[in-house]
py3Dmol code that shows the C-alpha trace and the ligand (Angstrom):
import py3Dmol

protein = """\
ATOM      1  CA  MET A   1      -0.008   0.025  -0.009  1.00  0.00           C
ATOM      2  CA  LYS A   2       1.289   3.472  -0.850  1.00  0.00           C
ATOM      3  CA  VAL A   3       0.072   6.380   1.294  1.00  0.00           C
ATOM      4  CA  ALA A   4       0.829  10.101   0.947  1.00  0.00           C
ATOM      5  CA  VAL A   5       0.851  12.035   4.227  1.00  0.00           C
ATOM      6  CA  SER A   6       0.886  15.792   4.815  1.00  0.00           C
ATOM      7  CA  GLY A   7       1.975  17.441   8.089  1.00  0.00           C
ATOM      8  CA  THR A   8       4.649  14.781   8.594  1.00  0.00           C
ATOM      9  CA  SER A   9       6.923  17.045  10.670  1.00  0.00           C
ATOM     10  CA  GLY A  10       4.107  17.533  13.209  1.00  0.00           C
ATOM     11  CA  LEU A  11       3.205  15.718  16.390  1.00  0.00           C
ATOM     12  CA  ILE A  12       0.783  13.226  14.805  1.00  0.00           C
ATOM     13  CA  GLY A  13       2.437  13.077  11.368  1.00  0.00           C
ATOM     14  CA  SER A  14       5.925  12.098  12.630  1.00  0.00           C
ATOM     15  CA  SER A  15       4.444   9.327  14.762  1.00  0.00           C
ATOM     16  CA  LEU A  16       2.214   8.131  11.938  1.00  0.00           C
ATOM     17  CA  VAL A  17       5.058   7.911   9.417  1.00  0.00           C
ATOM     18  CA  SER A  18       7.072   5.635  11.748  1.00  0.00           C
ATOM     19  CA  PHE A  19       3.966   3.501  12.509  1.00  0.00           C
ATOM     20  CA  LEU A  20       2.980   3.037   8.845  1.00  0.00           C
ATOM     21  CA  SER A  21       6.510   2.248   7.832  1.00  0.00           C
ATOM     22  CA  LYS A  22       6.533  -0.629  10.311  1.00  0.00           C
ATOM     23  CA  LYS A  23       3.350  -1.921   8.624  1.00  0.00           C
ATOM     24  CA  ASP A  24       5.214  -2.139   5.284  1.00  0.00           C
ATOM     25  CA  ILE A  25       3.323   0.841   3.914  1.00  0.00           C
ATOM     26  CA  THR A  26       5.293   3.114   1.564  1.00  0.00           C
ATOM     27  CA  VAL A  27       4.880   6.653   2.751  1.00  0.00           C
ATOM     28  CA  SER A  28       5.309   9.718   0.475  1.00  0.00           C
ATOM     29  CA  LYS A  29       5.546  12.987   2.344  1.00  0.00           C
ATOM     30  CA  ILE A  30       3.459  15.964   1.160  1.00  0.00           C
ATOM     31  CA  LEU A  31       5.460  18.930   2.337  1.00  0.00           C
ATOM     32  CA  HIS A  32       4.088  22.403   2.791  1.00  0.00           C
ATOM     33  CA  GLU A  33       7.534  23.818   2.218  1.00  0.00           C
ATOM     34  CA  ASP A  34       9.723  23.512  -0.872  1.00  0.00           C
ATOM     35  CA  LEU A  35      10.546  20.179  -2.506  1.00  0.00           C
ATOM     36  CA  ILE A  36      13.038  18.184  -0.463  1.00  0.00           C
ATOM     37  CA  ASN A  37      14.770  15.233  -2.139  1.00  0.00           C
ATOM     38  CA  ASN A  38      12.175  13.505  -4.322  1.00  0.00           C
ATOM     39  CA  GLU A  39       9.272  13.902  -1.897  1.00  0.00           C
ATOM     40  CA  ILE A  40       6.038  15.454  -2.971  1.00  0.00           C
ATOM     41  CA  ALA A  41       6.021  19.226  -2.676  1.00  0.00           C
ATOM     42  CA  TRP A  42       2.944  21.169  -1.783  1.00  0.00           C
ATOM     43  CA  LYS A  43       2.840  24.926  -1.595  1.00  0.00           C
ATOM     44  CA  PRO A  44      -0.697  25.581  -0.422  1.00  0.00           C
ATOM     45  CA  GLU A  45      -0.461  29.279  -1.215  1.00  0.00           C
ATOM     46  CA  LYS A  46       0.314  28.550  -4.855  1.00  0.00           C
ATOM     47  CA  GLY A  47      -1.271  25.167  -5.328  1.00  0.00           C
ATOM     48  CA  ASP A  48       1.988  23.771  -6.773  1.00  0.00           C
ATOM     49  CA  TRP A  49       2.523  20.037  -6.882  1.00  0.00           C
ATOM     50  CA  ASP A  50       5.329  17.768  -7.804  1.00  0.00           C
ATOM     51  CA  SER A  51       4.577  15.201 -10.504  1.00  0.00           C
ATOM     52  CA  ALA A  52       5.629  12.392  -8.079  1.00  0.00           C
ATOM     53  CA  PHE A  53       2.178  12.763  -6.602  1.00  0.00           C
ATOM     54  CA  THR A  54       0.618  11.003  -9.593  1.00  0.00           C
ATOM     55  CA  ASP A  55       2.465   7.752  -8.887  1.00  0.00           C
ATOM     56  CA  GLY A  56      -0.443   5.447  -7.880  1.00  0.00           C
ATOM     57  CA  ILE A  57      -1.147   6.540  -4.368  1.00  0.00           C
ATOM     58  CA  ASP A  58      -3.707   4.266  -2.598  1.00  0.00           C
ATOM     59  CA  GLY A  59      -4.558   6.637   0.232  1.00  0.00           C
ATOM     60  CA  ILE A  60      -3.878  10.120   1.566  1.00  0.00           C
ATOM     61  CA  VAL A  61      -3.691  11.250   5.197  1.00  0.00           C
ATOM     62  CA  HIS A  62      -3.963  15.043   5.322  1.00  0.00           C
ATOM     63  CA  LEU A  63      -2.842  16.497   8.651  1.00  0.00           C
ATOM     64  CA  ALA A  64      -1.162  19.775   7.740  1.00  0.00           C
ATOM     65  CA  GLY A  65      -2.267  23.104   9.204  1.00  0.00           C
ATOM     66  CA  GLU A  66      -0.916  26.094  11.025  1.00  0.00           C
ATOM     67  CA  ASN A  67      -0.256  25.121  14.704  1.00  0.00           C
ATOM     68  CA  ILE A  68      -3.289  26.116  16.776  1.00  0.00           C
ATOM     69  CA  ALA A  69      -1.760  26.360  20.255  1.00  0.00           C
ATOM     70  CA  ALA A  70       1.483  28.231  19.449  1.00  0.00           C
ATOM     71  CA  GLY A  71       1.100  32.012  19.902  1.00  0.00           C
ATOM     72  CA  LYS A  72      -1.876  34.182  20.662  1.00  0.00           C
ATOM     73  CA  TRP A  73      -4.887  34.165  18.362  1.00  0.00           C
ATOM     74  CA  THR A  74      -4.370  37.495  16.674  1.00  0.00           C
ATOM     75  CA  LYS A  75      -6.442  38.313  13.606  1.00  0.00           C
ATOM     76  CA  GLU A  76      -3.476  37.168  11.378  1.00  0.00           C
ATOM     77  CA  LYS A  77      -2.936  33.955  13.315  1.00  0.00           C
ATOM     78  CA  LYS A  78      -6.616  33.051  13.117  1.00  0.00           C
ATOM     79  CA  GLU A  79      -6.606  33.635   9.435  1.00  0.00           C
ATOM     80  CA  LYS A  80      -3.569  31.343   9.008  1.00  0.00           C
ATOM     81  CA  ILE A  81      -5.255  28.654  11.157  1.00  0.00           C
ATOM     82  CA  ARG A  82      -8.378  28.927   9.008  1.00  0.00           C
ATOM     83  CA  SER A  83      -6.904  29.213   5.540  1.00  0.00           C
ATOM     84  CA  SER A  84      -4.126  26.642   5.961  1.00  0.00           C
ATOM     85  CA  ARG A  85      -6.821  24.107   6.705  1.00  0.00           C
ATOM     86  CA  ILE A  86      -9.788  25.123   4.546  1.00  0.00           C
ATOM     87  CA  GLU A  87      -8.034  26.544   1.446  1.00  0.00           C
ATOM     88  CA  GLY A  88      -5.155  23.978   1.794  1.00  0.00           C
ATOM     89  CA  THR A  89      -7.620  21.098   1.850  1.00  0.00           C
ATOM     90  CA  LYS A  90      -9.602  22.512  -1.050  1.00  0.00           C
ATOM     91  CA  ARG A  91      -6.419  22.701  -3.183  1.00  0.00           C
ATOM     92  CA  LEU A  92      -5.330  19.217  -2.231  1.00  0.00           C
ATOM     93  CA  CYS A  93      -8.792  17.867  -3.179  1.00  0.00           C
ATOM     94  CA  GLU A  94      -8.736  19.758  -6.500  1.00  0.00           C
ATOM     95  CA  HIS A  95      -5.410  18.100  -7.241  1.00  0.00           C
ATOM     96  CA  VAL A  96      -6.737  14.657  -6.293  1.00  0.00           C
ATOM     97  CA  LEU A  97      -9.657  15.099  -8.654  1.00  0.00           C
ATOM     98  CA  LYS A  98      -7.197  15.677 -11.545  1.00  0.00           C
ATOM     99  CA  LEU A  99      -5.316  12.408 -10.970  1.00  0.00           C
ATOM    100  CA  SER A 100      -5.778   9.709 -13.615  1.00  0.00           C
ATOM    101  CA  SER A 101      -5.832   7.045 -10.862  1.00  0.00           C
ATOM    102  CA  PRO A 102      -7.021   8.805  -7.694  1.00  0.00           C
ATOM    103  CA  PRO A 103      -6.566   7.182  -4.276  1.00  0.00           C
ATOM    104  CA  SER A 104      -9.487   5.217  -2.888  1.00  0.00           C
ATOM    105  CA  VAL A 105      -9.352   6.793   0.559  1.00  0.00           C
ATOM    106  CA  PHE A 106      -8.691  10.278   1.938  1.00  0.00           C
ATOM    107  CA  ILE A 107      -8.289  10.739   5.676  1.00  0.00           C
ATOM    108  CA  CYS A 108      -8.537  14.383   6.630  1.00  0.00           C
ATOM    109  CA  ALA A 109      -7.781  15.786  10.113  1.00  0.00           C
ATOM    110  CA  SER A 110     -10.443  17.673  12.002  1.00  0.00           C
ATOM    111  CA  ALA A 111     -10.983  18.233  15.672  1.00  0.00           C
ATOM    112  CA  VAL A 112     -13.486  17.770  18.539  1.00  0.00           C
ATOM    113  CA  GLY A 113     -13.582  21.606  18.459  1.00  0.00           C
ATOM    114  CA  PHE A 114     -16.388  20.904  15.967  1.00  0.00           C
ATOM    115  CA  TYR A 115     -18.735  20.356  18.898  1.00  0.00           C
ATOM    116  CA  GLY A 116     -17.807  23.552  20.789  1.00  0.00           C
ATOM    117  CA  ASP A 117     -18.437  24.110  24.529  1.00  0.00           C
ATOM    118  CA  ARG A 118     -21.122  21.585  25.574  1.00  0.00           C
ATOM    119  CA  GLY A 119     -20.907  21.012  29.328  1.00  0.00           C
ATOM    120  CA  ALA A 120     -21.522  17.347  30.328  1.00  0.00           C
ATOM    121  CA  GLU A 121     -23.538  16.433  27.161  1.00  0.00           C
ATOM    122  CA  ILE A 122     -22.250  13.163  25.673  1.00  0.00           C
ATOM    123  CA  LEU A 123     -21.421  13.834  22.082  1.00  0.00           C
ATOM    124  CA  ASN A 124     -21.010  11.428  19.163  1.00  0.00           C
ATOM    125  CA  GLU A 125     -20.655  11.863  15.406  1.00  0.00           C
ATOM    126  CA  ASP A 126     -24.436  12.457  15.074  1.00  0.00           C
ATOM    127  CA  SER A 127     -24.345  15.401  17.465  1.00  0.00           C
ATOM    128  CA  SER A 128     -24.815  18.918  16.119  1.00  0.00           C
ATOM    129  CA  ARG A 129     -22.037  21.411  15.585  1.00  0.00           C
ATOM    130  CA  GLY A 130     -21.065  23.933  18.259  1.00  0.00           C
ATOM    131  CA  SER A 131     -20.410  27.612  17.986  1.00  0.00           C
ATOM    132  CA  GLY A 132     -17.105  29.560  18.024  1.00  0.00           C
ATOM    133  CA  PHE A 133     -13.996  29.968  15.911  1.00  0.00           C
ATOM    134  CA  LEU A 134     -12.776  26.356  16.087  1.00  0.00           C
ATOM    135  CA  SER A 135     -16.192  24.952  15.272  1.00  0.00           C
ATOM    136  CA  ASP A 136     -16.402  27.289  12.217  1.00  0.00           C
ATOM    137  CA  VAL A 137     -12.922  26.146  11.141  1.00  0.00           C
ATOM    138  CA  CYS A 138     -13.893  22.452  11.499  1.00  0.00           C
ATOM    139  CA  ILE A 139     -17.056  22.929   9.454  1.00  0.00           C
ATOM    140  CA  GLY A 140     -15.130  24.559   6.612  1.00  0.00           C
ATOM    141  CA  TRP A 141     -12.287  22.034   6.872  1.00  0.00           C
ATOM    142  CA  GLU A 142     -14.606  19.010   6.692  1.00  0.00           C
ATOM    143  CA  GLY A 143     -16.714  20.685   4.005  1.00  0.00           C
ATOM    144  CA  ALA A 144     -13.627  21.206   1.885  1.00  0.00           C
ATOM    145  CA  THR A 145     -13.497  17.432   1.310  1.00  0.00           C
ATOM    146  CA  ASN A 146     -17.051  17.288  -0.154  1.00  0.00           C
ATOM    147  CA  THR A 147     -15.787  17.600  -3.717  1.00  0.00           C
ATOM    148  CA  ILE A 148     -13.843  14.323  -3.484  1.00  0.00           C
ATOM    149  CA  SER A 149     -16.471  12.426  -1.473  1.00  0.00           C
ATOM    150  CA  ASN A 150     -19.040  13.445  -4.098  1.00  0.00           C
ATOM    151  CA  ALA A 151     -16.609  11.969  -6.705  1.00  0.00           C
ATOM    152  CA  GLY A 152     -16.784   8.601  -4.953  1.00  0.00           C
ATOM    153  CA  ILE A 153     -13.560   8.691  -2.946  1.00  0.00           C
ATOM    154  CA  ARG A 154     -14.006   7.421   0.648  1.00  0.00           C
ATOM    155  CA  VAL A 155     -13.340  10.334   2.941  1.00  0.00           C
ATOM    156  CA  VAL A 156     -12.858  10.068   6.687  1.00  0.00           C
ATOM    157  CA  ASN A 157     -12.875  13.279   8.709  1.00  0.00           C
ATOM    158  CA  VAL A 158     -10.970  12.279  11.832  1.00  0.00           C
ATOM    159  CA  ARG A 159     -12.055  14.544  14.693  1.00  0.00           C
ATOM    160  CA  PHE A 160      -9.110  14.304  17.071  1.00  0.00           C
ATOM    161  CA  GLY A 161      -9.392  15.010  20.719  1.00  0.00           C
ATOM    162  CA  MET A 162      -6.467  16.328  22.781  1.00  0.00           C
ATOM    163  CA  VAL A 163      -3.582  14.150  21.714  1.00  0.00           C
ATOM    164  CA  LEU A 164      -1.365  13.020  24.593  1.00  0.00           C
ATOM    165  CA  SER A 165       2.320  12.485  23.775  1.00  0.00           C
ATOM    166  CA  ASN A 166       5.646  13.193  25.417  1.00  0.00           C
ATOM    167  CA  ALA A 167       6.936  14.633  22.180  1.00  0.00           C
ATOM    168  CA  GLY A 168       4.841  17.806  22.134  1.00  0.00           C
ATOM    169  CA  GLY A 169       1.285  19.117  22.151  1.00  0.00           C
ATOM    170  CA  ALA A 170      -0.796  19.920  25.277  1.00  0.00           C
ATOM    171  CA  LEU A 171       0.736  17.376  27.664  1.00  0.00           C
ATOM    172  CA  ALA A 172       4.297  18.481  26.986  1.00  0.00           C
ATOM    173  CA  LYS A 173       3.248  22.070  27.807  1.00  0.00           C
ATOM    174  CA  MET A 174       1.723  20.983  31.117  1.00  0.00           C
ATOM    175  CA  LEU A 175       4.684  18.913  32.230  1.00  0.00           C
ATOM    176  CA  THR A 176       7.013  21.693  33.447  1.00  0.00           C
ATOM    177  CA  PRO A 177       4.574  23.336  35.861  1.00  0.00           C
ATOM    178  CA  PHE A 178       3.199  19.977  37.048  1.00  0.00           C
ATOM    179  CA  LYS A 179       6.720  18.560  37.667  1.00  0.00           C
ATOM    180  CA  MET A 180       7.510  21.726  39.688  1.00  0.00           C
ATOM    181  CA  GLY A 181       4.417  21.047  41.828  1.00  0.00           C
ATOM    182  CA  MET A 182       2.729  24.152  40.315  1.00  0.00           C
ATOM    183  CA  GLY A 183      -0.036  22.213  38.478  1.00  0.00           C
ATOM    184  CA  GLY A 184      -3.707  22.624  39.232  1.00  0.00           C
ATOM    185  CA  LYS A 185      -7.210  22.636  37.715  1.00  0.00           C
ATOM    186  CA  ILE A 186      -8.113  25.356  35.200  1.00  0.00           C
ATOM    187  CA  GLY A 187     -11.170  27.440  35.963  1.00  0.00           C
ATOM    188  CA  SER A 188     -13.947  25.405  37.672  1.00  0.00           C
ATOM    189  CA  GLY A 189     -12.194  22.136  36.626  1.00  0.00           C
ATOM    190  CA  LYS A 190     -15.637  20.826  35.619  1.00  0.00           C
ATOM    191  CA  GLN A 191     -14.981  21.109  31.901  1.00  0.00           C
ATOM    192  CA  TYR A 192     -14.631  17.756  30.117  1.00  0.00           C
ATOM    193  CA  MET A 193     -11.411  16.965  28.230  1.00  0.00           C
ATOM    194  CA  SER A 194     -11.649  14.482  25.376  1.00  0.00           C
ATOM    195  CA  TRP A 195      -8.112  13.096  25.317  1.00  0.00           C
ATOM    196  CA  VAL A 196      -6.508  10.306  23.281  1.00  0.00           C
ATOM    197  CA  ALA A 197      -3.081   8.696  23.518  1.00  0.00           C
ATOM    198  CA  ILE A 198      -0.805   9.171  20.511  1.00  0.00           C
ATOM    199  CA  ASP A 199      -0.497   5.377  20.066  1.00  0.00           C
ATOM    200  CA  ASP A 200      -4.247   5.164  19.602  1.00  0.00           C
ATOM    201  CA  VAL A 201      -4.219   8.103  17.152  1.00  0.00           C
ATOM    202  CA  THR A 202      -1.786   6.368  14.793  1.00  0.00           C
ATOM    203  CA  ARG A 203      -3.546   2.996  15.144  1.00  0.00           C
ATOM    204  CA  ALA A 204      -6.969   4.635  14.585  1.00  0.00           C
ATOM    205  CA  ILE A 205      -5.780   6.375  11.428  1.00  0.00           C
ATOM    206  CA  TYR A 206      -4.441   3.027  10.152  1.00  0.00           C
ATOM    207  CA  HIS A 207      -7.791   1.415  11.024  1.00  0.00           C
ATOM    208  CA  ALA A 208      -9.563   4.129   9.029  1.00  0.00           C
ATOM    209  CA  LEU A 209      -7.272   3.553   6.095  1.00  0.00           C
ATOM    210  CA  ILE A 210      -8.047  -0.180   5.882  1.00  0.00           C
ATOM    211  CA  THR A 211     -11.711  -0.250   7.038  1.00  0.00           C
ATOM    212  CA  ASP A 212     -13.969   0.355   4.056  1.00  0.00           C
ATOM    213  CA  SER A 213     -17.069   0.838   6.185  1.00  0.00           C
ATOM    214  CA  LEU A 214     -15.646   3.944   7.944  1.00  0.00           C
ATOM    215  CA  LYS A 215     -16.478   7.228   6.276  1.00  0.00           C
ATOM    216  CA  GLY A 216     -17.526  10.774   7.186  1.00  0.00           C
ATOM    217  CA  PRO A 217     -16.816  12.180  10.636  1.00  0.00           C
ATOM    218  CA  VAL A 218     -15.093   9.780  13.042  1.00  0.00           C
ATOM    219  CA  ASN A 219     -14.195  10.804  16.554  1.00  0.00           C
ATOM    220  CA  VAL A 220     -10.654   9.880  17.580  1.00  0.00           C
ATOM    221  CA  THR A 221     -10.879  10.209  21.333  1.00  0.00           C
ATOM    222  CA  SER A 222     -10.574   7.725  24.171  1.00  0.00           C
ATOM    223  CA  PRO A 223     -13.851   6.140  25.331  1.00  0.00           C
ATOM    224  CA  ASN A 224     -13.309   7.730  28.777  1.00  0.00           C
ATOM    225  CA  PRO A 225     -13.158  11.558  28.667  1.00  0.00           C
ATOM    226  CA  VAL A 226     -12.520  13.113  32.050  1.00  0.00           C
ATOM    227  CA  THR A 227     -13.080  16.517  33.653  1.00  0.00           C
ATOM    228  CA  ASN A 228     -10.176  18.889  33.898  1.00  0.00           C
ATOM    229  CA  LYS A 229     -10.199  18.282  37.689  1.00  0.00           C
ATOM    230  CA  GLU A 230      -9.859  14.485  37.194  1.00  0.00           C
ATOM    231  CA  PHE A 231      -7.171  15.040  34.584  1.00  0.00           C
ATOM    232  CA  THR A 232      -5.203  17.292  36.921  1.00  0.00           C
ATOM    233  CA  LYS A 233      -5.423  14.836  39.831  1.00  0.00           C
ATOM    234  CA  THR A 234      -4.429  11.883  37.617  1.00  0.00           C
ATOM    235  CA  LEU A 235      -1.427  13.660  36.086  1.00  0.00           C
ATOM    236  CA  GLY A 236      -0.323  14.741  39.601  1.00  0.00           C
ATOM    237  CA  ARG A 237      -0.666  11.165  40.823  1.00  0.00           C
ATOM    238  CA  VAL A 238       1.347   9.714  37.952  1.00  0.00           C
ATOM    239  CA  LEU A 239       4.080  12.340  38.395  1.00  0.00           C
ATOM    240  CA  LYS A 240       3.885  12.033  42.224  1.00  0.00           C
ATOM    241  CA  ARG A 241       3.453  15.797  42.534  1.00  0.00           C
ATOM    242  CA  PRO A 242       0.872  17.945  44.358  1.00  0.00           C
ATOM    243  CA  THR A 243      -1.757  19.761  42.233  1.00  0.00           C
ATOM    244  CA  ILE A 244      -2.803  22.546  44.484  1.00  0.00           C
ATOM    245  CA  MET A 245      -2.145  25.568  42.259  1.00  0.00           C
ATOM    246  CA  PRO A 246      -5.397  26.245  40.384  1.00  0.00           C
ATOM    247  CA  MET A 247      -5.454  28.640  37.434  1.00  0.00           C
ATOM    248  CA  PRO A 248      -8.560  30.808  37.641  1.00  0.00           C
ATOM    249  CA  ALA A 249     -10.479  31.262  34.413  1.00  0.00           C
ATOM    250  CA  ILE A 250      -9.670  34.970  34.370  1.00  0.00           C
ATOM    251  CA  GLY A 251      -5.917  34.155  34.660  1.00  0.00           C
ATOM    252  CA  ALA A 252      -6.202  31.723  31.720  1.00  0.00           C
ATOM    253  CA  ARG A 253      -7.973  34.361  29.641  1.00  0.00           C
ATOM    254  CA  LEU A 254      -5.323  36.990  30.536  1.00  0.00           C
ATOM    255  CA  ALA A 255      -2.466  34.601  29.654  1.00  0.00           C
ATOM    256  CA  PHE A 256      -3.912  32.984  26.529  1.00  0.00           C
ATOM    257  CA  GLY A 257      -6.644  35.378  25.275  1.00  0.00           C
ATOM    258  CA  GLU A 258      -9.479  33.923  23.190  1.00  0.00           C
ATOM    259  CA  MET A 259      -7.628  30.607  22.900  1.00  0.00           C
ATOM    260  CA  ALA A 260      -8.280  29.992  26.623  1.00  0.00           C
ATOM    261  CA  ASN A 261     -12.059  29.911  26.107  1.00  0.00           C
ATOM    262  CA  GLU A 262     -11.930  27.411  23.247  1.00  0.00           C
ATOM    263  CA  LEU A 263      -9.023  25.179  24.225  1.00  0.00           C
ATOM    264  CA  LEU A 264      -8.749  25.318  28.051  1.00  0.00           C
ATOM    265  CA  LEU A 265     -12.187  26.227  29.408  1.00  0.00           C
ATOM    266  CA  ALA A 266     -14.530  24.679  26.895  1.00  0.00           C
ATOM    267  CA  SER A 267     -16.130  21.417  27.899  1.00  0.00           C
ATOM    268  CA  THR A 268     -16.386  18.742  25.254  1.00  0.00           C
ATOM    269  CA  ARG A 269     -17.336  15.159  26.281  1.00  0.00           C
ATOM    270  CA  VAL A 270     -16.996  13.108  23.165  1.00  0.00           C
ATOM    271  CA  GLU A 271     -17.403   9.344  22.665  1.00  0.00           C
ATOM    272  CA  PRO A 272     -15.691   7.485  19.771  1.00  0.00           C
ATOM    273  CA  LYS A 273     -18.919   5.765  18.682  1.00  0.00           C
ATOM    274  CA  LYS A 274     -18.042   5.015  15.069  1.00  0.00           C
ATOM    275  CA  LEU A 275     -14.555   3.735  15.814  1.00  0.00           C
ATOM    276  CA  LEU A 276     -15.933   1.349  18.481  1.00  0.00           C
ATOM    277  CA  ASP A 277     -18.728   0.235  16.145  1.00  0.00           C
ATOM    278  CA  ALA A 278     -16.157  -0.463  13.451  1.00  0.00           C
ATOM    279  CA  GLY A 279     -14.299  -2.826  15.833  1.00  0.00           C
ATOM    280  CA  TYR A 280     -11.452  -0.565  16.844  1.00  0.00           C
ATOM    281  CA  HIS A 281      -9.907  -1.735  20.087  1.00  0.00           C
ATOM    282  CA  PHE A 282      -8.281   1.076  22.173  1.00  0.00           C
ATOM    283  CA  GLN A 283      -4.817   0.286  23.447  1.00  0.00           C
ATOM    284  CA  TYR A 284      -5.113   2.997  26.125  1.00  0.00           C
ATOM    285  CA  PRO A 285      -8.783   3.542  27.086  1.00  0.00           C
ATOM    286  CA  GLU A 286      -7.977   4.769  30.650  1.00  0.00           C
ATOM    287  CA  LEU A 287      -6.182   8.019  31.345  1.00  0.00           C
ATOM    288  CA  GLU A 288      -3.929   6.784  34.129  1.00  0.00           C
ATOM    289  CA  ASP A 289      -2.615   3.869  32.057  1.00  0.00           C
ATOM    290  CA  ALA A 290      -2.109   6.184  29.073  1.00  0.00           C
ATOM    291  CA  LEU A 291      -0.158   8.735  31.158  1.00  0.00           C
ATOM    292  CA  LYS A 292       1.976   6.079  32.794  1.00  0.00           C
ATOM    293  CA  HIS A 293       2.878   4.607  29.409  1.00  0.00           C
ATOM    294  CA  ILE A 294       3.547   7.984  27.766  1.00  0.00           C
ATOM    295  CA  LEU A 295       5.531   9.351  30.696  1.00  0.00           C
ATOM    296  CA  ASN A 296       7.277   6.087  31.296  1.00  0.00           C
ATOM    297  CA  ALA A 297       6.101   6.061  34.856  1.00  0.00           C
ATOM    298  CA  VAL A 298       4.915   2.461  35.180  1.00  0.00           C
TER     299      VAL A 298
END
"""
ligand_1 = """\
48
NAP
N -2.415 17.411 18.415
C -3.681 17.587 18.835
O -3.975 17.476 20.061
C -4.757 17.819 17.788
C -6.109 17.851 18.269
C -7.108 18.102 17.370
C -6.809 18.285 16.019
N -5.494 18.250 15.588
C -5.216 18.502 14.165
O -4.514 17.447 13.587
C -3.533 17.943 12.648
C -2.200 17.386 13.029
O -1.925 17.771 14.408
P -0.490 17.937 14.992
O -0.592 18.051 16.427
O 0.421 16.910 14.405
O -0.102 19.376 14.430
P 1.319 20.117 14.382
O 2.295 19.415 15.295
O 1.076 21.536 14.598
O 1.875 19.826 12.877
C 1.119 20.321 11.780
C 1.998 20.231 10.565
O 1.387 20.968 9.490
C 2.360 21.576 8.678
N 2.131 23.023 8.750
C 2.602 23.910 9.669
N 2.228 25.151 9.439
C 1.479 25.072 8.257
C 0.852 26.042 7.440
N 0.794 27.336 7.787
N 0.212 25.560 6.330
C 0.182 24.276 6.012
N 0.831 23.335 6.709
C 1.438 23.729 7.850
C 3.713 21.178 9.242
O 4.107 19.993 8.554
P 5.200 19.950 7.344
O 6.303 20.896 7.752
O 5.590 18.500 7.285
O 4.460 20.431 6.160
C 3.388 20.818 10.684
O 4.311 19.955 11.203
C -3.599 19.437 12.719
O -4.309 19.914 11.605
C -4.323 19.732 14.020
O -5.124 20.898 13.969
C -4.474 18.013 16.487
"""
view = py3Dmol.view(width=600, height=400)
view.addModel(protein, "pdb")
view.setStyle({"model": 0}, {"cartoon": {"style": "trace"}})
view.addModel(ligand_1, "xyz")
view.setStyle({"model": 1}, {"stick": {}})
view.zoomTo()
view.show()
């Protein structure tokens, strides 16, 4: 099987490339920067493509997009977050439609931000969209793949939850304060966090690649989302550190601006219904086991 992957230098992409390579899958990298070696080049701003892309690709995993959590959400940053995903995906799909032998499956990243801030409501793929910037981005991002699903290509919009890894992302950011004993709940701590271990992210993407029945939105989150308070306590327990330094909501808003409302204070309790129905078996369904494995604290 030959699979082209975008966003390969990122948290999920780098892990996915090494996972797929172990499965004897040939991976071509779609780069958002200039052509490196003989890998496929993609310049989303110009829509340029290297001809190597036409070489009989069986599937595409499209992960690329401006990093959401690095830097404040200024007007410019928000536009980059939006256009790198929506316009970038549109261009990639336009290119796919021109291929003489298009891939049979297109996995496109999305996020549980689709559902917005929903308190304790249990959300699955049939739940309605939320409101807010990230929800709008996800709607446009998923909608950008309609052209190729209408053309008969199987599209899976993988709605990732908060990916836990020791290599970067949200957990890596939390580690320093928590290790110093300065960790604590954020705001009321009642907001739900839909987390997923990186090992389950790569395995779920592979499952989506090879499972013909999976299509449309698919939540990639553990079956056991927890409140921020539970998350805080569990991380403290695994690290053997106290967690008595709460960050009030107002402090989070002052430090992180609008991003705090949508990423830190919003409550999203998501269940991975379609993955479970399609027979996916989670390697790390429980938070404590996932954290012990990721932080090598067994
Ligand atoms: N990690 C999470 O917790 C999480 C949760 C929900 C959704 N997601 C989504 O899943 C996707 C992958 O996540 P990730 O954590 O691996 O992201 P990441 O670490 O930020 O990596 C994204 C990759 O996209 C490419 N990229 C960076 N800036 C870009 C730009 N302006 N335009 C186009 N491409 C750009 C880069 O890859 P190259 O240099 O190789 O091109 C980068 O390594 C992202 O779209 C993210 O929004 C992630």
